[in-house]
N, C-alpha and C positions, 0 to 999 in steps of 0.2 A: 917138128912136133909130131909124134907117132899117133896111131889110132888108139881110141879109148879101149882099155882092156878090163877084164874082170878084176884085175889087180888094183884098179882105181875106182873104188866104190863111191867116192864123193862125186866124181864126174858122172857116174851112172845115175846117182840120185838126182843130181841137177837136171840131167837130160830127161829123166822120167817125170820130174816135176813140171818141166817146160812142156813136155808132151801132154800131160794131163790138163794143164791150163789151156793149151791150144785146143784140145778136144772139147773141154768144158765150155769154151767160148765159141765153139763152132757147132757142136751138136747139142740139141735139146730134145727131150721127149715130152710131147704135149699130151696130157691125159684126156680121157673122154669128158671129164667133168670140168675142164677148163678151156678157155679160149685165150689166145696170146696176141698181143699187139707188138709187132717188131718195129723198133724205132732206130733210126740212124742219125747220130748226132742230135738226138732229141726230137726229130721229126718222124712221125709214123710212116712206115713204108708199106707194110702189108699185114693182113690178119691171118692167123692160123686157127683152124677149127672154130670158125665163127658160128654162132647159134643160128639154126634154121628151124622154123616151125615144122613140127611133125617129123623131124629126123629120127632115124632108127639107131638105137644104141649099137655101136660096133661098126657102123657104116658112115661115120663122120670123118672129118679131116684130122683126127688125132693121130699121133704117131711121131716118128722121127722127123725133126726139122733141122735144116742146115742154115747157118747164117755166117756173115762175114765176121771173123774174129776181131775183137777189140773195137769194132765199129758199130755193130748192131747190138742193141739191148732188147731184152724181152720183158714185157709187163704182163703178169698173169691176171686174168679176170675169170671169176667163177661163172659157170654156165647154169648152176643149179638155182633153185628158188631160194631166195633169201628173205629174211624178216627184219622189219624195223619196228621196235616197240615205242609207243608214244608215252611220254611222261604223264603221270596222273594229272588229269585236268578237271577243273570245276566248271560245270555247265549249268546255266539257269534255264529251266524249261518254261514254256508258256504259262503253266499253272503255278509259277513262282516257286518251284522246288529246285534247290541247289543239289546237284548230283556230282559225285566223284566218279569219273569215268576212266577206265583203263582200256586201251585198244592197241591193235597192231595191224600192220599191213605186210603183205607178202608180194615180192616183186622179183623180176629176173632181168638181167642185162641182155638185151636183144640187139643192141648196136654198140659193140665194143669200141669202135672208132670214135663215135660221138661221145661215149662216156669218157674215153681217155682225153679228148680235147676239152670237154666241159668240166670234168671233175678231177681227172687224173687217177683217182683211186676209188675203190668201192666204198670205203668208209666215208668219203665225202658225199657220195650219193645218199647214203643213209642219213648223214647229218643234214643234208638239204631237204630230204623228204619228211623228216621227223616234225619240224615246226609246221610244215604245210598240212600234215595229217592232223595235228592238234587244232589248228585254226579252222580247217574245213569241218572237222567233227563238231566243234563248238557251234559253228554257224548252222549246221544241219540240225543238230539236236535242239538248238534254241528256237527252232520254228515249231516244235511239237510238244505235246503234253507227255508227262512221264509215263503214263499208262501205255502209250503207243510203243514204248520200248519192249513191251511184253506181247505185242500183237504182230501179225504178219507184215505190218507196214515197216517193221524194223529192217526187213530185207531190202525194201525200197530205199530206205535211208542209206544203208550201206552201199547200195549200187550208186547212189548219187555221190557219196563221198569218194568211192573208187574212181568214178568218171572224172571228177574234179582233180583228184590227186594224180590220175594218169596223165592229164594234160601237162602237169609239171614234170612228171617222171620222163616223158618223152624227150624233154630238153636235155636229159642226161643219158639218153640211150637206154632207158629202162622201161619196163612194162609192168604196171600194177596188176596183179592177178586177183587179189582178194583183200578185203578190209573187214575186220571183225572186232566187236566189242567183247573184251574179256569180262569186265565187271562194270556195273552201273549202280552204285549204292548211294543212299542218302547219308549225309554226314552224321556221325554219332553225337549223342547228347541232346541238348535242347532242340536244335534244328530238326533232328529226327522225330522227336516226340511231337513237336508242333506240326510237322508234316503229316504224321499219322492222324492227329486230331483233325486237321483240315480235310484229310481224305475221308475220315469217318463222317464228319459233318456234311460233306458233299454227297456221300452215298445216302445218308438219311434223307437229305433234301430231295435227291433224285428218286428215292423210294416213295416219299410222300407225294411227289408229283405224279409218279406212275399210278399210285393208288387212286388219287383224285381223278386222274384221266380215265382210269378203268371204271370207277363208280359213275362218272358222267356218261360214259358210253353205255354202261349197263342200263341206266335210267332211260336213255334214248331208245335202246333196243327194246326194253320192256314196254315203253309207251307206244312205239311203232307196232309191236306185236299185239298189244291190247286193242289199238285202233283197227288193225287188220282183222282181228278176231271179231270185234264188234260189227265191222262192216260185213264180214262173211255171215254172221248170225242174222244181221238185219236183212241182207239179201235173201238168205235162205228162208227164214221164218216169215218174212213179209209176203211170200208167195202163198202161204197157208196159215193164217192166224190160228185156226182151230188146232192144227198139229202143233204149233208152237205152244199153245196153252196146255195141250196134253203132255208135251215133252217136259215143260217146266214143272207140271204137277207130279210127273214121275220122279224127277230129281228131288222135289220136296218130300215125297213119300219115302224115298231111299234114305234121306237124311233123318227124317222123323222116326221111322220104324226100324232103323238099324239097331240090333241088339247091343246091350251094354257089355261090360267085361264079363258078366255072369251069364250072358246069353239070353237075357230077358228084356222085354220091351213092354212098358205099360203106358197106354194112351187112353184117356177118357174123353170121348166126344159124343155129341148127340147124333142120331142117325141123319138128321136133316142139316148137319153142319156143311157149310159151303166148301170146306176143305176136302170133304169126301165126295165131291160132285162127280169125279171121274169114275168112282165105284158104282154110281147109279146109272151110268150109261146115258145114252141120248134120250 
């Protein structure tokens, strides 16, 4: 049998196909955005371009990778941040409001070997985290009133959910980066109107309570101020009764002899009237 020549194109095509298959099963290019688990007969052997915190793009383990053909298989795992959406959940708050909540979590695979052993694929990690996210969110929101979802305490709730979800994610080689609520709405129809009515009634009762407390405190303050003024007057005028009599007479004259709207004042008194004693001097 002679050597293969250009006159035998079928043999050349077969040889080229075999060479391409051999190269494809030996050489692989690992991109920056992926990490690879190399398995041999189903058992993981080593990791290529594994995630490292703080790594610089362009200085990772990405690039050309060689493996034993037909024996080593490669499983790709994304290094980028991924998201898992929670199915719409109904949550009952402590003020008996039923809420329709949509939320999502963002995570990253940081331990590809553990993920491969525990889940096998990234889709299974998302499937495992989704129900845990829903149950954790229901438990956390069920401890608080609806109004707190609109307050700064919402961030604390999300941190608690993220911490609890992260404990589960670590079992799959993942790290939860963030958890956020997309929407938290009251159900439409009669439940929504009844919830609004309860909220209006509660706010009115709260306003009446605040007004009553304010009126009570105002009365106490006025009573304390009057008592303090009376004590000061008593202490001051008690030292000189004659001056006190003169001071009160001047106040009475001011009120009596003040002109009216037309600038006139008419008072008819006898000269020896005791009301005018301060004008007679001592």
